[in-house]
Phi, psi and omega in degrees: 000135184253131178277150178293134177093348177266138184287143175281137181294339183268342181246145180270345184249146176260129181302149184300321182294331177293319180296321180292322178295320179295316181297319181291324179289322182282347180075032178230174183287154179301327180294319180293320179294320179295319178297317180296316179295323179297330179279316186283329184301311178298325179295313180296320178296320179296316178298320179298313180298319179296318179293322178295319177295319178297319178295320179295320178295320178296318180298315179292325178295318178296318179298316178297319179296321179293321177297316178297321178299316179298317179299316181294326176297317179295316179298316180299319179297317179293323176294321180296317179297313180296321179298318178298317179299315181294324177295319177297316178297320179298317179298316179297318178296321177298318177298316179297319179297318180296319178298315180296322177296320177296316178297320179298316179299316179298318180294321178296320178297315178298319182295321179286333179283331184299309180301321178295318180289329176294317178297318179296317179296319179297316179297317179296321178297319180295318178296316180296321179296326179287325181283333180278129179264139176283139184304325180291328179288326180297318182294325180289325181288334183278000000 
């Protein structure tokens, strides 16, 4: 809705009857009102253009921000997928480490048992060697 005496953003001229209505409301002559409108109209048009440019800049800024937001969502999604993959790999590596630690413990136990079993085997061999008679010794004993 357009008020009488206010300039239309689409027209550069104010109708004559609007100037007369403004003059009668302001209590001044139509010539003074016309003069006042002639001064104020370019100022109002300039302010209107500046506000329209500011709105257009805000609109483009919002559009750019939305595009950047979409890009960041995609980047975030790829990081989330990669993070999940790395967590699975980390879990698998932890399991492998635990398996290797268990194997190491078993090997250490075997390694400590070997010298004892070697000593035992050597002792048994010596005993067996004593129990086994050499044939020439058997003949001498008889």
